[in-house]
MDAnalysis code that builds the backbone (N, CA, C; Angstrom):
import MDAnalysis as mda
import numpy as np

u = mda.Universe.empty(225, n_residues=75, atom_resindex=np.repeat(np.arange(75), 3), trajectory=True)
u.add_TopologyAttr("name", ["N", "CA", "C"] * 75)
u.add_TopologyAttr("resid", np.arange(1, 76))
u.add_TopologyAttr("resname", ["MET", "ASP", "TRP", "ASN", "GLY", "GLN", "ARG", "VAL", "SER", "HIS", "ARG", "ARG", "ARG", "ALA", "ARG", "ALA", "SER", "ASN", "ALA", "GLY", "LEU", "GLU", "CYS", "ARG", "ARG", "ALA", "ARG", "GLN", "TRP", "ILE", "SER", "HIS", "GLU", "GLY", "ALA", "ARG", "ARG", "ALA", "ARG", "VAL", "ALA", "ALA", "VAL", "THR", "PRO", "PRO", "HIS", "PRO", "SER", "LEU", "ALA", "ARG", "ILE", "GLN", "GLN", "TRP", "GLY", "PRO", "SER", "VAL", "ALA", "ALA", "ALA", "ARG", "ASP", "GLY", "GLY", "TRP", "LEU", "THR", "GLY", "TYR", "GLY", "ASN", "GLY"])
u.atoms.positions = np.array([
    [-17.418, 15.104, -81.479],
    [-16.274, 14.205, -81.707],
    [-15.039, 15.061, -82.051],
    [-13.905, 14.725, -81.487],
    [-12.711, 15.466, -81.860],
    [-11.917, 14.650, -82.879],
    [-10.723, 15.088, -83.196],
    [-9.963, 14.441, -84.262],
    [-9.572, 13.008, -83.919],
    [-9.573, 12.632, -82.639],
    [-9.289, 11.255, -82.256],
    [-10.500, 10.349, -82.399],
    [-11.667, 10.941, -82.622],
    [-12.874, 10.149, -82.618],
    [-13.381, 9.932, -81.208],
    [-12.807, 10.605, -80.236],
    [-13.295, 10.514, -78.865],
    [-14.303, 11.625, -78.635],
    [-15.286, 11.326, -77.805],
    [-16.288, 12.340, -77.527],
    [-15.740, 13.292, -76.461],
    [-15.818, 14.564, -76.743],
    [-15.295, 15.575, -75.824],
    [-16.457, 16.432, -75.355],
    [-16.493, 16.724, -74.074],
    [-17.599, 17.528, -73.552],
    [-17.538, 18.938, -74.124],
    [-18.698, 19.559, -74.222],
    [-18.755, 20.931, -74.725],
    [-17.926, 21.853, -73.850],
    [-17.953, 21.599, -72.559],
    [-17.226, 22.484, -71.656],
    [-15.729, 22.425, -71.943],
    [-15.228, 21.215, -72.178],
    [-13.798, 21.092, -72.427],
    [-13.423, 21.739, -73.763],
    [-14.295, 21.550, -74.752],
    [-14.002, 22.155, -76.048],
    [-14.007, 23.679, -75.934],
    [-14.962, 24.211, -75.183],
    [-15.034, 25.657, -75.007],
    [-13.774, 26.162, -74.310],
    [-13.325, 25.412, -73.318],
    [-12.127, 25.844, -72.593],
    [-10.915, 25.844, -73.531],
    [-10.826, 24.840, -74.390],
    [-9.691, 24.772, -75.306],
    [-9.696, 25.967, -76.259],
    [-10.858, 26.305, -76.808],
    [-10.908, 27.430, -77.734],
    [-10.628, 28.734, -76.994],
    [-11.089, 28.817, -75.750],
    [-10.829, 30.013, -74.966],
    [-9.338, 30.170, -74.705],
    [-8.654, 29.064, -74.469],
    [-7.207, 29.122, -74.269],
    [-6.524, 29.659, -75.524],
    [-7.011, 29.241, -76.688],
    [-6.450, 29.752, -77.935],
    [-6.626, 31.258, -78.049],
    [-7.803, 31.740, -77.666],
    [-8.055, 33.176, -77.720],
    [-7.145, 33.920, -76.758],
    [-6.984, 33.369, -75.553],
    [-6.106, 34.007, -74.570],
    [-4.686, 34.110, -75.117],
    [-4.235, 33.048, -75.744],
    [-2.885, 33.031, -76.279],
    [-2.733, 34.117, -77.342],
    [-3.738, 34.214, -78.221],
    [-3.682, 35.206, -79.284],
    [-3.684, 36.617, -78.697],
    [-4.512, 36.823, -77.666],
    [-4.578, 38.140, -77.040],
    [-3.234, 38.502, -76.414],
    [-2.603, 37.514, -75.767],
    [-1.293, 37.764, -75.155],
    [-0.271, 38.144, -76.220],
    [-0.327, 37.461, -77.353],
    [0.630, 37.749, -78.418],
    [0.427, 39.168, -78.944],
    [-0.832, 39.568, -79.126],
    [-1.109, 40.937, -79.571],
    [-0.586, 41.944, -78.564],
    [-0.828, 41.673, -77.270],
    [-0.376, 42.602, -76.241],
    [1.137, 42.725, -76.269],
    [1.822, 41.606, -76.470],
    [3.283, 41.641, -76.486],
    [3.781, 42.485, -77.649],
    [3.225, 42.310, -78.832],
    [3.694, 43.106, -79.965],
    [3.386, 44.583, -79.737],
    [2.216, 44.876, -79.177],
    [1.845, 46.255, -78.877],
    [2.788, 46.845, -77.837],
    [3.069, 46.067, -76.798],
    [3.940, 46.525, -75.722],
    [5.349, 46.785, -76.253],
    [5.824, 45.931, -77.137],
    [7.133, 46.148, -77.737],
    [7.182, 47.451, -78.511],
    [6.139, 47.728, -79.288],
    [6.087, 48.975, -80.059],
    [6.055, 50.181, -79.127],
    [5.281, 50.070, -78.049],
    [5.173, 51.176, -77.108],
    [6.524, 51.443, -76.452],
    [7.211, 50.381, -76.039],
    [8.500, 50.584, -75.377],
    [9.536, 51.112, -76.347],
    [9.432, 50.728, -77.618],
    [10.368, 51.259, -78.604],
    [10.174, 52.768, -78.741],
    [8.910, 53.211, -78.738],
    [8.644, 54.655, -78.777],
    [9.195, 55.341, -77.543],
    [8.994, 54.727, -76.371],
    [9.517, 55.298, -75.134],
    [11.042, 55.360, -75.191],
    [11.664, 54.319, -75.726],
    [13.123, 54.266, -75.784],
    [13.689, 55.396, -76.638],
    [12.914, 55.853, -77.611],
    [13.390, 56.913, -78.489],
    [13.541, 58.240, -77.744],
    [12.811, 58.423, -76.636],
    [12.861, 59.700, -75.928],
    [13.537, 59.610, -74.561],
    [13.882, 58.409, -74.102],
    [14.526, 58.293, -72.790],
    [16.038, 58.328, -72.947],
    [16.772, 58.820, -71.956],
    [18.232, 58.838, -72.034],
    [18.790, 57.417, -72.084],
    [19.916, 57.201, -72.737],
    [20.396, 55.842, -72.979],
    [20.799, 55.087, -71.721],
    [20.197, 53.938, -71.610],
    [20.507, 52.905, -70.635],
    [21.204, 51.844, -71.495],
    [22.051, 50.988, -70.967],
    [22.746, 50.026, -71.848],
    [21.849, 49.298, -72.846],
    [20.729, 48.738, -72.360],
    [19.878, 47.982, -73.278],
    [19.140, 48.915, -74.236],
    [18.777, 50.122, -73.783],
    [18.102, 51.065, -74.675],
    [19.060, 51.538, -75.759],
    [20.329, 51.723, -75.391],
    [21.316, 52.103, -76.402],
    [21.412, 51.019, -77.468],
    [21.348, 49.760, -77.024],
    [21.381, 48.650, -77.964],
    [20.161, 48.695, -78.878],
    [19.004, 49.024, -78.311],
    [17.787, 49.112, -79.117],
    [17.946, 50.189, -80.181],
    [18.498, 51.333, -79.802],
    [18.669, 52.418, -80.772],
    [19.698, 52.042, -81.833],
    [20.673, 51.239, -81.419],
    [21.718, 50.844, -82.348],
    [21.199, 49.873, -83.414],
    [20.438, 48.884, -83.003],
    [20.007, 47.845, -83.933],
    [18.564, 47.942, -84.365],
    [17.748, 48.698, -83.643],
    [16.314, 48.664, -83.874],
    [15.672, 47.675, -82.924],
    [14.408, 47.934, -82.540],
    [13.756, 47.194, -81.462],
    [13.674, 45.686, -81.676],
    [13.364, 45.259, -82.911],
    [13.152, 43.825, -83.087],
    [14.462, 43.062, -82.925],
    [15.549, 43.607, -83.438],
    [16.834, 42.923, -83.332],
    [17.287, 42.899, -81.887],
    [17.140, 44.025, -81.176],
    [17.551, 44.078, -79.773],
    [16.746, 43.087, -78.940],
    [15.443, 43.031, -79.196],
    [14.593, 42.119, -78.433],
    [15.002, 40.672, -78.706],
    [15.291, 40.359, -79.965],
    [15.682, 38.997, -80.300],
    [17.060, 38.689, -79.716],
    [17.937, 39.682, -79.705],
    [19.317, 39.457, -79.284],
    [19.411, 39.147, -77.792],
    [18.824, 40.000, -76.946],
    [19.001, 39.758, -75.513],
    [17.742, 39.201, -74.855],
    [16.717, 38.897, -75.629],
    [15.504, 38.335, -75.061],
    [14.655, 39.374, -74.360],
    [15.127, 40.628, -74.382],
    [14.565, 41.759, -73.648],
    [13.139, 41.647, -73.174],
    [12.210, 42.171, -73.943],
    [10.819, 42.269, -73.498],
    [10.110, 40.932, -73.587],
    [10.680, 40.004, -74.322],
    [9.951, 38.770, -74.574],
    [10.291, 37.685, -73.562],
    [11.100, 37.994, -72.561],
    [11.348, 36.983, -71.536],
    [10.034, 36.723, -70.812],
    [9.780, 35.474, -70.520],
    [8.519, 35.133, -69.891],
    [7.427, 34.877, -70.912],
    [7.730, 35.057, -72.208],
    [6.727, 34.806, -73.235],
    [6.499, 33.302, -73.369],
    [5.241, 32.887, -73.311],
    [4.925, 31.481, -73.470],
    [5.042, 30.686, -72.179],
    [5.399, 31.339, -71.068],
    [5.505, 30.600, -69.811],
    [4.172, 30.496, -69.099],
    [3.240, 31.388, -69.409],
    [2.017, 31.390, -68.649],
    [0.868, 31.171, -69.540],
])
């Protein structure tokens, strides 16, 4: 029984929990990827957006122009 009191098949419940895991894995990958690109940005010659990252720090730059997080939550 789910929170509505409706009976839900085991297969559907398993799929729902699996979707949650996928989402969590994607979020971890995104944070990891952001950290990796920030490290790369520290050693690459300045490109406009990389210069912005060095100026404000990776999290602010990413939040400001949507940089690496574009497409987040679309799939």
